[in-house]
DOVEX-219024 format. One line per field, with one value per atom (N, C-alpha, C, O): residue in three letters; x, y negated, z negated; atom name; residue number from 1. Coordinates in steps of 0.02 Angstrom, whole numbers, padded with zeros to 5 digits. Each point is the difference from the previous one (the first is absolute). Last residue first. Layout:
residuo <- [ALA ...]
px <- [X ...]
py <- [Y ...]
pz <- [Z ...]
atomo <- [CA ...]
num <- [NUM ...]
END
This chain:
residuo <- [VAL VAL VAL VAL GLU GLU GLU GLU GLN GLN GLN GLN LEU LEU LEU LEU TRP TRP TRP TRP ASN ASN ASN ASN LEU LEU LEU LEU ILE ILE ILE ILE LYS LYS LYS LYS VAL VAL VAL VAL GLU GLU GLU GLU VAL VAL VAL VAL THR THR THR THR LYS LYS LYS LYS ASN ASN ASN ASN GLN GLN GLN GLN GLU GLU GLU GLU ASP ASP ASP ASP MET MET MET MET LEU LEU LEU LEU LYS LYS LYS LYS GLN GLN GLN GLN THR THR THR THR ALA ALA ALA ALA ARG ARG ARG ARG GLN GLN GLN GLN ALA ALA ALA ALA ALA ALA ALA ALA VAL VAL VAL VAL ASN ASN ASN ASN ALA ALA ALA ALA HIS HIS HIS HIS PHE PHE PHE PHE LEU LEU LEU LEU ASP ASP ASP ASP ALA ALA ALA ALA ILE ILE ILE ILE GLN GLN GLN GLN LYS LYS LYS LYS GLN GLN GLN GLN LYS LYS LYS LYS GLU GLU GLU GLU LEU LEU LEU LEU SER SER SER SER PRO PRO PRO PRO PHE PHE PHE PHE SER SER SER SER ILE ILE ILE ILE ASN ASN ASN ASN LEU LEU LEU LEU LYS LYS LYS LYS LYS LYS LYS LYS LEU LEU LEU LEU GLY GLY GLY GLY SER SER SER SER LEU LEU LEU LEU ALA ALA ALA ALA ILE ILE ILE ILE SER SER SER SER LYS LYS LYS LYS ILE ILE ILE ILE LEU LEU LEU LEU SER SER SER SER THR THR THR THR SER SER SER SER SER SER SER SER SER SER SER SER LEU LEU LEU LEU GLY GLY GLY GLY ALA ALA ALA ALA LEU LEU LEU LEU VAL VAL VAL VAL GLN GLN GLN GLN LYS LYS LYS LYS GLY GLY GLY GLY ILE ILE ILE ILE PRO PRO PRO PRO SER SER SER SER ASN ASN ASN ASN LEU LEU LEU LEU TYR TYR TYR TYR ALA ALA ALA ALA VAL VAL VAL VAL LEU LEU LEU LEU PHE PHE PHE PHE GLU GLU GLU GLU GLY GLY GLY GLY HIS HIS HIS HIS GLN GLN GLN GLN GLY GLY GLY GLY SER SER SER SER LYS LYS LYS LYS LEU LEU LEU LEU ARG ARG ARG ARG LEU LEU LEU LEU VAL VAL VAL VAL ILE ILE ILE ILE PHE PHE PHE PHE ASN ASN ASN ASN ALA ALA ALA ALA THR THR THR THR ALA ALA ALA ALA ILE ILE ILE ILE LEU LEU LEU LEU HIS HIS HIS HIS GLN GLN GLN GLN GLU GLU GLU GLU ALA ALA ALA ALA VAL VAL VAL VAL ASP ASP ASP ASP LYS LYS LYS LYS THR THR THR THR VAL VAL VAL VAL ILE ILE ILE ILE CYS CYS CYS CYS SER SER SER SER ARG ARG ARG ARG MET MET MET MET SER SER SER SER GLN GLN GLN GLN GLY GLY GLY GLY ARG ARG ARG ARG ALA ALA ALA ALA LEU LEU LEU LEU LEU LEU LEU LEU VAL VAL VAL VAL VAL VAL VAL VAL ASP ASP ASP ASP GLY GLY GLY GLY GLU GLU GLU GLU GLN GLN GLN GLN LEU LEU LEU LEU LEU LEU LEU LEU PHE PHE PHE PHE LYS LYS LYS LYS SER SER SER SER ILE ILE ILE ILE TYR TYR TYR TYR LYS LYS LYS LYS GLY GLY GLY GLY GLU GLU GLU GLU LYS LYS LYS LYS ALA ALA ALA ALA GLU GLU GLU GLU ILE ILE ILE ILE ASP ASP ASP ASP ASP ASP ASP ASP LEU LEU LEU LEU ASN ASN ASN ASN GLU GLU GLU GLU ALA ALA ALA ALA ALA ALA ALA ALA ILE ILE ILE ILE TYR TYR TYR TYR GLY GLY GLY GLY ASP ASP ASP ASP GLU GLU GLU GLU LEU LEU LEU LEU LEU LEU LEU LEU ASP ASP ASP ASP THR THR THR THR GLY GLY GLY GLY ARG ARG ARG ARG LEU LEU LEU LEU ALA ALA ALA ALA LYS LYS LYS LYS PHE PHE PHE PHE THR THR THR THR GLN GLN GLN GLN GLU GLU GLU GLU ALA ALA ALA ALA ASN ASN ASN ASN SER SER SER SER VAL VAL VAL VAL ASP ASP ASP ASP LYS LYS LYS LYS ASN ASN ASN ASN PHE PHE PHE PHE PHE PHE PHE PHE SER SER SER SER ALA ALA ALA ALA PRO PRO PRO PRO ALA ALA ALA ALA GLY GLY GLY GLY SER SER SER SER PHE PHE PHE PHE MET MET MET MET THR THR THR THR GLU GLU GLU GLU CYS CYS CYS CYS HIS HIS HIS HIS LYS LYS LYS LYS SER SER SER SER LEU LEU LEU LEU MET MET MET MET]
px <- [-00594 00000 -00050 -00010 00092 -00064 -00020 -00059 00264 -00056 -00061 -00049 00237 00006 -00048 -00015 00035 -00019 -00009 -00049 00147 -00071 -00035 -00057 00297 -00026 -00086 -00040 00165 00002 -00031 -00043 00068 -00052 00007 -00050 00206 -00058 -00054 -00047 00265 -00011 -00067 -00030 00094 -00009 -00013 -00041 00093 -00060 -00013 -00051 00248 -00042 -00071 -00041 00226 00001 -00047 -00032 00066 -00016 -00018 -00051 00160 -00075 -00033 -00053 00297 -00035 -00076 -00039 00164 -00008 -00032 -00036 00060 -00041 -00015 -00056 00237 -00056 -00067 -00042 00266 -00020 -00063 -00036 00103 -00013 -00010 -00053 00137 -00077 -00029 -00057 00285 -00042 -00083 -00049 00220 -00002 -00049 -00037 00079 -00036 -00006 -00052 00181 -00068 -00047 -00056 00289 -00019 -00074 -00036 00142 -00005 -00035 -00043 00092 -00052 -00014 -00056 00250 -00065 -00057 -00043 00251 -00010 -00064 -00042 00091 -00023 -00004 -00048 00139 -00066 -00034 -00055 00288 -00049 -00070 -00043 00206 -00005 -00046 -00046 00088 -00047 -00012 -00054 00213 -00066 -00048 -00052 00276 -00017 -00075 -00034 00129 -00018 -00018 -00045 00127 -00063 -00038 -00060 00278 -00058 -00063 -00047 00236 00000 -00067 -00042 00149 -00028 00003 00014 00155 -00073 -00004 00046 00092 00004 -00071 -00054 00205 -00059 -00004 00012 00152 00005 -00071 -00017 00107 -00040 00010 00001 00088 00048 -00052 00028 -00131 00020 00050 00007 -00102 -00047 00034 -00014 00134 00013 -00055 00013 -00001 00065 00000 00035 -00225 -00006 00075 00002 -00096 00048 -00017 -00008 -00153 00031 00039 -00034 -00086 00024 00041 00046 -00222 00053 00007 -00035 -00060 -00004 00065 00059 -00097 -00052 00003 -00022 00233 -00062 -00047 00014 00145 00016 -00068 -00051 00169 -00043 00019 00051 00010 00026 -00058 -00040 00042 -00030 00054 00025 -00019 00036 -00010 00041 -00121 00060 00028 00059 -00284 00024 00064 00020 -00104 -00009 00022 00037 -00048 00059 -00002 00053 -00241 00072 00059 00045 -00257 00005 00068 00037 -00074 00015 00004 00046 -00121 00075 00014 00046 -00260 00023 00082 00040 -00193 00004 00041 00028 -00048 -00061 00005 -00029 00167 00028 -00049 00017 -00055 00055 00020 00029 -00210 -00014 00057 -00005 00040 -00057 -00003 00014 00110 00031 -00039 00030 -00141 00050 00044 00013 -00156 -00047 00043 -00010 00100 00007 -00040 00022 00085 -00077 00010 00018 00132 -00010 -00065 -00043 00105 -00017 -00001 -00025 00166 -00067 00007 00052 00064 00009 -00059 -00044 00004 00037 00010 -00035 00007 -00027 00043 00060 -00102 00043 -00042 -00050 00068 -00050 00065 00056 -00101 00048 -00044 -00041 -00026 -00005 00056 00027 -00085 -00004 00007 00000 -00016 00065 00005 00055 -00243 00030 00067 00025 -00168 00029 00033 00036 -00267 00081 00024 -00038 -00184 00034 00072 00042 -00249 00058 00032 00014 -00192 -00017 00055 -00004 00008 -00043 -00012 -00022 00127 00052 -00039 00027 -00156 00042 00042 00003 -00125 -00052 00046 -00010 00135 -00028 -00035 00012 00136 -00052 -00008 00016 00187 -00039 -00043 00029 00067 -00001 -00035 -00058 00181 -00058 00012 00052 00071 00008 -00072 -00039 00154 -00034 -00002 00012 00081 00010 -00047 -00014 -00011 -00023 00023 -00027 00073 -00004 -00008 00026 00086 -00050 00007 00057 00043 00001 -00058 -00054 00075 00063 00020 00056 -00245 00004 00062 00006 -00045 00011 -00005 00033 -00124 00010 00015 -00040 00033 00002 00016 00055 -00156 00057 -00023 -00060 -00079 00051 00056 00046 -00181 -00024 00060 00052 00008 -00024 -00035 00006 00064 -00002 -00039 -00052 00206 -00071 00007 00045 00144 -00033 -00067 -00030 00167 00040 -00039 00003 -00087 -00023 00045 -00025 00047 -00027 -00013 -00007 00147 -00035 -00008 00049 -00035 00012 -00038 -00061 00047 00068 00017 00055 -00256 00023 00072 00038 -00177 00016 00039 00039 -00244 00067 00019 -00030 -00182 00027 00066 00024 -00235 00054 00023 -00020 -00193 00027 00051 -00002 -00098 00010 00029 00040 -00202 00068 00009 -00043 -00154 00024 00070 00032 -00082 -00057 00034 00052 00060 -00005 -00040 -00004 00155 -00069 00009 00044 00114 -00008 -00073 -00039 00149 -00031 00003 00002 00067 00044 -00026 00031 -00126 -00018 00047 -00007 -00007 00032 -00002 00044 -00048 -00038 00038 00047 00006 00027 -00035 00019 -00063 -00027 00026 -00022 00098 -00057 -00039 -00047 00254 00010 -00063 -00002 00001 00015 00015 -00011 00011 -00008 00014 00058 -00168 00061 -00011 -00053 -00018 -00034 00067 00053 -00087 00019 -00034 -00037 00013 00003 00018 -00003 -00019 00024 00010 00036 -00127 -00020 00018 -00043 00011 00039 -00017 -00028 -00063 -00044 00050 -00018 00118 -00031 -00051 -00010 00135 -00016 -00043 -00048 00232 -00072 00009 00045 00156 -00037 -00071 -00035 00217 -00023 -00050 -00035 00253 -00071 -00018 00028 00189 -00022 -00071 -00019 00128 00025 -00020 00003 -00029 -00055 00017 -00047 00150 00002 -00055 -00026 00022 00018 00006 -00032 00086 -00064 00032 00059 00113 -00040 -00050 00013 00083 00011 -00046 -00060 00153 -00015 00002 00047 -00064 00019 -00027 -00053 00050 00011 00038 00055 -00040 -00033 00017 00059 00029 -00058 -00049 -00058 00283 00008 -00076 -00007 00030 00012 00004 -00029 00021 -00071 00011 -00037 00219 -00019 -00063 -00014]
py <- [-03900 00064 -00012 00046 -00233 00030 00070 00019 -00144 -00026 00022 -00005 00075 00028 -00027 00030 -00111 00069 00027 00033 -00241 -00002 00066 00007 -00023 -00016 -00011 00013 00044 00063 -00027 00034 -00203 00055 00061 00021 -00198 -00013 00038 00000 00056 -00001 -00025 00025 -00028 00065 00001 00037 -00249 00033 00073 00012 -00104 -00031 00022 00018 00049 00037 -00030 00041 -00138 00067 00035 00035 -00253 00004 00066 00009 -00007 -00024 -00013 00020 00033 00062 -00017 00037 -00221 00057 00055 00020 -00163 -00032 00046 00016 00055 00009 -00040 00024 -00055 00088 -00005 00020 -00220 00006 00074 00015 -00073 -00032 00007 00002 00082 00048 -00046 00029 -00133 00064 00038 00031 -00229 -00012 00053 00002 00036 -00028 -00008 00025 00017 00070 -00024 00030 -00216 00039 00068 00015 -00151 -00042 00044 00012 00076 00005 -00031 00030 -00041 00066 00001 00027 -00223 00011 00066 00002 -00035 -00052 00014 00016 00098 00032 -00042 00027 -00119 00056 00036 00015 -00187 -00033 00066 00004 00046 -00017 -00034 00004 00049 00067 -00018 00031 -00212 00023 00059 00004 -00091 -00040 00030 00010 00173 -00073 -00034 00030 00138 00001 -00068 -00052 00122 -00033 00011 -00007 00142 -00010 -00042 00028 -00009 00025 -00035 -00060 00096 00001 00033 00059 -00195 00047 -00006 -00053 -00093 00039 00057 00034 -00178 -00044 00033 -00023 00129 -00006 -00043 00014 00003 00073 -00004 00031 -00229 00020 00067 00010 -00063 -00041 00016 00017 00173 -00060 -00034 00029 00158 -00023 -00062 -00051 00257 -00067 -00010 00038 00135 00004 -00094 -00042 00216 -00074 00002 00011 00167 00006 -00062 00000 00054 00040 -00002 00029 -00177 00018 00028 -00032 -00019 00009 00018 00032 -00140 00030 -00001 -00046 00023 -00010 00041 00055 -00044 -00063 -00009 -00030 00227 -00002 -00070 -00002 00022 00038 00006 -00003 -00113 -00042 00047 -00024 00132 -00047 -00038 -00009 00153 00038 -00046 00008 -00101 00013 00050 -00006 -00051 -00055 00008 -00024 00208 -00015 -00070 00000 00062 00052 -00016 00001 -00215 00069 00050 -00020 -00219 00039 00072 00047 -00220 00014 00042 00023 -00085 00047 00012 00053 -00191 00068 00051 00060 -00295 00030 00072 00044 -00170 00012 00027 00040 -00109 00049 00029 00060 -00248 00068 00054 00056 -00289 00037 00065 00046 -00183 00028 00031 00059 -00254 00056 00024 -00041 -00188 00045 00086 00039 -00217 -00021 00048 00016 00075 -00047 -00013 00043 00066 00015 -00060 -00049 00106 -00047 00015 -00010 00147 -00005 -00039 00023 00032 -00026 -00011 -00023 00174 -00030 -00023 00033 00017 00010 -00040 -00051 00070 00063 00000 00052 -00264 00033 00081 00025 -00197 00006 00044 00023 -00177 00060 -00010 -00048 -00092 -00001 00070 00041 -00184 00065 00001 -00006 -00140 -00031 00053 -00010 00033 00007 -00025 00007 00007 -00052 -00001 -00052 00249 -00065 -00070 -00040 00233 00010 -00059 -00032 00044 -00010 00001 -00040 00077 -00063 -00020 -00051 00271 -00026 -00083 -00027 00216 -00048 -00035 -00029 00286 -00060 -00050 00014 00203 -00024 -00061 -00031 00281 -00080 -00016 00044 00141 -00012 -00062 -00045 00248 -00068 00006 00049 00066 -00004 -00065 -00055 00083 00067 00014 00051 -00285 00047 00064 00022 -00259 00031 00040 -00021 -00115 00019 00043 00025 -00101 00011 00039 00060 -00220 00050 00016 -00036 -00130 00016 00065 00044 -00217 00063 00009 -00017 -00204 00033 00068 00013 -00158 00046 00018 00036 -00248 00051 00045 -00028 -00071 -00026 00055 00060 -00110 00045 -00035 -00033 -00061 -00009 00048 -00009 -00046 00063 00014 00053 -00255 00045 00065 00037 -00214 -00009 00057 00026 -00101 00075 -00003 00056 -00200 -00001 00057 00034 -00141 00058 -00008 -00006 -00157 00002 00054 -00001 00026 -00058 00007 00031 00185 -00047 -00056 00008 00133 -00018 -00047 -00053 00227 -00065 -00017 00018 00170 -00005 -00072 -00035 00227 -00069 -00001 00031 00201 -00044 -00068 -00004 00166 -00020 -00040 -00043 00159 00000 -00016 00035 00005 -00007 00009 00033 00006 -00069 -00021 -00060 00273 -00019 -00067 -00016 00113 -00026 -00008 -00027 00206 -00062 -00020 00043 00175 -00060 -00076 -00048 00270 -00007 -00050 -00018 00077 00058 -00020 00023 -00227 00065 00039 -00023 -00173 00027 00069 00055 -00180 -00037 00019 -00024 00114 00027 -00034 00026 -00108 00067 00025 00024 -00290 00063 00062 -00001 -00292 00073 00054 00000 -00256 00034 00075 00031 -00302 00063 00047 -00013 -00264 00053 00063 00002 -00277 00064 00040 -00025 -00243 00047 00070 00003 -00197 -00011 00057 00016 00046 -00043 -00005 00049 00044 -00025 -00045 -00056 00267 -00058 -00030 00036 00217 -00056 -00048 00019 00142 -00012 -00059 -00041 00132 00057 -00017 00047 -00174 00001 00061 00023 -00015 -00024 00000 00032 00035 -00070 -00031 -00059 00271 -00054 -00061 -00052 00255 -00011 -00058 -00038 00073 00026 -00029 -00055 00077 -00047 00041 00053 00083 -00036 -00045 00005 00076 00033 -00055 -00060 00047 -00011 00023 00001 -00049 00053 -00032 -00037 -00078 00004 00062 00025 -00056 -00068 -00002 -00027 00254 -00041 -00064 -00014 00202 -00020 -00045 -00014 00088 -00032 -00017 -00041 00162 -00064 -00029 -00055 00291 -00038 -00070 -00033 00174 -00010 -00040 -00043]
pz <- [01991 -00032 -00068 -00039 00185 00020 -00038 -00003 -00018 -00051 00022 -00037 00155 -00065 -00045 -00052 00277 -00003 -00072 -00017 00052 00010 00004 -00020 -00004 -00068 00018 -00045 00243 -00066 -00055 -00027 00183 00036 -00062 -00029 00002 -00013 00012 -00039 00095 -00073 -00022 -00048 00275 -00026 -00079 -00028 00131 00026 -00033 -00031 -00015 -00037 00020 -00041 00162 -00069 -00030 -00034 00233 00005 -00060 -00007 00021 00012 -00003 -00030 00022 -00070 00008 -00044 00237 -00035 -00080 -00034 00193 00031 -00048 -00016 -00022 -00021 00017 -00043 00115 -00080 -00015 -00044 00266 -00018 -00072 -00022 00083 00023 -00008 -00017 -00031 -00046 00018 -00038 00180 -00062 -00054 -00039 00252 00004 -00059 -00011 00009 00000 00010 -00026 00027 -00070 00000 -00044 00246 -00037 -00079 -00030 00188 00023 -00053 -00022 -00005 -00030 00021 -00043 00120 -00078 -00015 -00034 00261 -00011 -00084 -00026 00112 00018 -00021 -00025 -00006 -00053 00021 -00042 00185 -00073 -00037 -00030 00238 00005 -00074 -00025 00038 -00004 00015 -00034 00042 -00070 -00005 -00051 00266 -00039 -00068 -00028 00149 00032 -00034 -00014 -00043 -00026 00017 -00039 00032 00030 -00030 -00033 -00143 00071 00038 -00028 -00182 00020 00070 00042 -00229 00070 00011 -00006 -00228 00035 00062 00005 -00236 00076 00029 -00002 -00232 00022 00080 00031 -00200 00033 00042 00043 -00197 00053 00048 00056 -00246 00046 00056 00058 -00253 00041 00057 00052 -00202 00043 00033 00049 -00197 00068 00042 00059 -00228 00005 00065 00053 -00187 00062 -00004 -00012 -00159 00010 00067 00014 -00181 00054 -00001 -00028 -00183 00039 00058 -00014 -00156 00055 00045 00057 -00194 -00017 00064 00052 00018 -00066 -00022 00009 00235 -00043 -00070 -00013 00283 -00067 -00048 00001 00290 -00070 -00058 00008 00236 -00008 -00083 -00035 00145 00002 -00021 -00017 00045 -00051 -00006 -00058 00238 -00066 -00053 -00043 00250 -00009 -00056 -00031 00056 -00012 00002 -00041 00098 -00073 -00013 -00049 00281 -00049 -00064 -00032 00176 00000 -00039 -00040 00038 -00036 00013 -00047 00066 00028 -00043 -00051 00009 -00035 00037 -00027 00105 -00059 -00050 -00055 00288 00001 -00073 -00015 00059 00024 -00007 -00012 -00039 -00047 00019 -00041 00191 -00051 -00058 -00036 00232 00015 -00052 -00001 -00028 00000 00019 -00024 00033 -00063 00001 -00035 00242 -00030 -00067 00000 00158 -00028 -00029 -00018 00096 00052 -00010 00040 -00204 00049 00058 00027 -00244 00054 00031 00002 -00238 00058 00041 -00014 -00248 00047 00071 00004 -00248 00064 00051 00026 -00313 00060 00060 -00005 -00245 00048 00072 00031 -00316 00074 00033 -00021 -00218 00019 00091 00033 -00166 -00008 00026 00014 00083 -00064 -00003 00051 00139 -00013 -00067 -00013 00086 -00013 -00004 -00025 00150 -00032 -00012 00044 00053 -00042 -00044 -00059 00220 -00058 -00047 -00061 00308 -00034 -00066 -00025 00136 -00011 -00026 -00038 00091 -00058 -00012 -00052 00246 -00055 -00069 -00047 00252 -00004 -00061 -00032 00013 00049 -00015 -00052 -00011 -00026 00059 00046 -00079 00031 -00022 -00015 -00112 00026 00044 -00012 -00123 00024 00032 00014 -00218 00064 00022 -00040 -00154 00046 00060 00035 -00282 00067 00032 -00007 -00224 00014 00076 00021 -00117 -00014 00016 00011 00098 -00064 -00014 00021 00177 -00012 -00065 -00006 00202 -00072 -00023 00006 00197 -00012 -00072 -00038 00253 -00068 -00020 00017 00196 -00016 -00075 -00020 00191 -00041 -00020 00000 00131 00035 -00050 00020 -00091 00038 00039 00018 -00259 00077 00039 -00012 -00264 00047 00058 -00007 -00212 00034 00072 00041 -00185 -00004 00013 -00012 00020 00038 00001 00048 -00181 00077 00038 00050 -00293 00018 00074 00025 -00224 00064 00030 00015 -00270 00030 00076 00009 -00184 00018 00040 00027 -00185 00023 00018 -00037 00053 -00054 00027 00047 00087 00002 -00060 -00009 00035 00005 -00007 -00053 00131 -00028 00000 00047 -00008 00014 -00049 -00053 00166 -00062 00017 00046 00110 -00004 -00068 -00013 00132 -00069 -00005 -00039 00286 -00054 -00060 00002 00201 -00016 -00041 -00013 00107 -00031 -00031 -00041 00249 -00073 -00016 00040 00150 -00014 -00074 -00044 00145 00019 -00003 00023 -00095 00069 00021 00058 -00277 00033 00072 00037 -00214 00017 00053 00033 -00231 00059 00026 -00022 -00198 00067 00075 00053 -00272 00023 00047 00030 -00123 00039 00024 00057 -00099 -00038 00046 00061 -00043 00038 -00046 -00023 -00021 -00022 00042 -00001 00028 -00003 -00005 00028 -00096 00060 -00025 -00050 -00015 -00016 00051 00057 -00122 00049 -00044 -00050 -00061 00056 00052 00042 -00295 00041 00064 00025 -00244 00056 00042 00018 -00146 -00030 00065 00049 -00108 00054 -00037 -00034 -00080 00004 00058 00010 -00056 -00017 00010 00018 00139 -00069 -00014 00045 00137 -00016 -00076 -00045 00141 00045 -00024 00003 -00085 -00028 00028 -00032 00131 -00039 -00038 -00012 00240 -00056 -00049 00009 00267 -00051 -00063 00003 00232 -00038 -00054 -00017 00215 -00058 -00025 00005 00252 -00072 -00043 00013 00257 -00034 -00080 -00016 00288 -00063 -00039 00017 00209 -00013 -00061 -00007 00143 -00057 00005 00013 00113 00028 -00047 00013 -00072 00063 00042 00045 -00252 -00017 00067 00004 -00008 -00008 00001 00036 00095 -00070 00000 00043]
atomo <- [N CA C O N CA C O N CA C O N CA C O N CA C O N CA C O N CA C O N CA C O N CA C O N CA C O N CA C O N CA C O N CA C O N CA C O N CA C O N CA C O N CA C O N CA C O N CA C O N CA C O N CA C O N CA C O N CA C O N CA C O N CA C O N CA C O N CA C O N CA C O N CA C O N CA C O N CA C O N CA C O N CA C O N CA C O N CA C O N CA C O N CA C O N CA C O N CA C O N CA C O N CA C O N CA C O N CA C O N CA C O N CA C O N CA C O N CA C O N CA C O N CA C O N CA C O N CA C O N CA C O N CA C O N CA C O N CA C O N CA C O N CA C O N CA C O N CA C O N CA C O N CA C O N CA C O N CA C O N CA C O N CA C O N CA C O N CA C O N CA C O N CA C O N CA C O N CA C O N CA C O N CA C O N CA C O N CA C O N CA C O N CA C O N CA C O N CA C O N CA C O N CA C O N CA C O N CA C O N CA C O N CA C O N CA C O N CA C O N CA C O N CA C O N CA C O N CA C O N CA C O N CA C O N CA C O N CA C O N CA C O N CA C O N CA C O N CA C O N CA C O N CA C O N CA C O N CA C O N CA C O N CA C O N CA C O N CA C O N CA C O N CA C O N CA C O N CA C O N CA C O N CA C O N CA C O N CA C O N CA C O N CA C O N CA C O N CA C O N CA C O N CA C O N CA C O N CA C O N CA C O N CA C O N CA C O N CA C O N CA C O N CA C O N CA C O N CA C O N CA C O N CA C O N CA C O N CA C O N CA C O N CA C O N CA C O N CA C O N CA C O N CA C O N CA C O N CA C O N CA C O N CA C O N CA C O N CA C O N CA C O N CA C O N CA C O N CA C O N CA C O N CA C O N CA C O N CA C O N CA C O N CA C O N CA C O N CA C O N CA C O N CA C O N CA C O N CA C O N CA C O N CA C O N CA C O N CA C O N CA C O N CA C O N CA C O N CA C O N CA C O N CA C O N CA C O N CA C O N CA C O N CA C O N CA C O N CA C O N CA C O N CA C O N CA C O N CA C O N CA C O N CA C O N CA C O N CA C O N CA C O N CA C O N CA C O N CA C O N CA C O N CA C O N CA C O N CA C O]
num <- [195 195 195 195 194 194 194 194 193 193 193 193 192 192 192 192 191 191 191 191 190 190 190 190 189 189 189 189 188 188 188 188 187 187 187 187 186 186 186 186 185 185 185 185 184 184 184 184 183 183 183 183 182 182 182 182 181 181 181 181 180 180 180 180 179 179 179 179 178 178 178 178 177 177 177 177 176 176 176 176 175 175 175 175 174 174 174 174 173 173 173 173 172 172 172 172 171 171 171 171 170 170 170 170 169 169 169 169 168 168 168 168 167 167 167 167 166 166 166 166 165 165 165 165 164 164 164 164 163 163 163 163 162 162 162 162 161 161 161 161 160 160 160 160 159 159 159 159 158 158 158 158 157 157 157 157 156 156 156 156 155 155 155 155 154 154 154 154 153 153 153 153 152 152 152 152 151 151 151 151 150 150 150 150 149 149 149 149 148 148 148 148 147 147 147 147 146 146 146 146 145 145 145 145 144 144 144 144 143 143 143 143 142 142 142 142 141 141 141 141 140 140 140 140 139 139 139 139 138 138 138 138 137 137 137 137 136 136 136 136 135 135 135 135 134 134 134 134 133 133 133 133 132 132 132 132 131 131 131 131 130 130 130 130 129 129 129 129 128 128 128 128 127 127 127 127 126 126 126 126 125 125 125 125 124 124 124 124 123 123 123 123 122 122 122 122 121 121 121 121 120 120 120 120 119 119 119 119 118 118 118 118 117 117 117 117 116 116 116 116 115 115 115 115 114 114 114 114 113 113 113 113 112 112 112 112 111 111 111 111 110 110 110 110 109 109 109 109 108 108 108 108 107 107 107 107 106 106 106 106 105 105 105 105 104 104 104 104 103 103 103 103 102 102 102 102 101 101 101 101 100 100 100 100 99 99 99 99 98 98 98 98 97 97 97 97 96 96 96 96 95 95 95 95 94 94 94 94 93 93 93 93 92 92 92 92 91 91 91 91 90 90 90 90 89 89 89 89 88 88 88 88 87 87 87 87 86 86 86 86 85 85 85 85 84 84 84 84 83 83 83 83 82 82 82 82 81 81 81 81 80 80 80 80 79 79 79 79 78 78 78 78 77 77 77 77 76 76 76 76 75 75 75 75 74 74 74 74 73 73 73 73 72 72 72 72 71 71 71 71 70 70 70 70 69 69 69 69 68 68 68 68 67 67 67 67 66 66 66 66 65 65 65 65 64 64 64 64 63 63 63 63 62 62 62 62 61 61 61 61 60 60 60 60 59 59 59 59 58 58 58 58 57 57 57 57 56 56 56 56 55 55 55 55 54 54 54 54 53 53 53 53 52 52 52 52 51 51 51 51 50 50 50 50 49 49 49 49 48 48 48 48 47 47 47 47 46 46 46 46 45 45 45 45 44 44 44 44 43 43 43 43 42 42 42 42 41 41 41 41 40 40 40 40 39 39 39 39 38 38 38 38 37 37 37 37 36 36 36 36 35 35 35 35 34 34 34 34 33 33 33 33 32 32 32 32 31 31 31 31 30 30 30 30 29 29 29 29 28 28 28 28 27 27 27 27 26 26 26 26 25 25 25 25 24 24 24 24 23 23 23 23 22 22 22 22 21 21 21 21 20 20 20 20 19 19 19 19 18 18 18 18 17 17 17 17 16 16 16 16 15 15 15 15 14 14 14 14 13 13 13 13 12 12 12 12 11 11 11 11 10 10 10 10 9 9 9 9 8 8 8 8 7 7 7 7 6 6 6 6 5 5 5 5 4 4 4 4 3 3 3 3 2 2 2 2 1 1 1 1]
END
């Protein structure tokens, strides 16, 4: 069962824990949104919304740590991401649409992200989800009972390394494609202006 491999598993903080407006309080946090979970398994750390806890609400439990796996548990598209060191340093809070899986020491969350975002993992998550109209939802209790075979720690490390290398290669390729498109666009505009 998945819960045997986790130090803890929890749902994100409810909206009632936060003020609607952010004052100039000493301590603000960043709120995780579904759109911040990228398809490559990373979290977009740019343009995060500031949030502020209501007085008397302790939200440290919901603060994401490096290595956590975050699962979007409500919406049309279930996906998961790894919390990197850079993201953890942003004081990011998991809100109510998420389930956080904090694996036991030595385990590699990248394995779990790769599995949950794979066609097999998506099928398993679809089997766990209940849906009302177009909105799917995964219950924490069902996720805890999920039977996933974890590979050896050595194999998890290999998967983690490959996961990060693949994301870096995809991003480098996309950057190259974007630069190529800009170059072609500029060249075509220059030719059109010569006519």
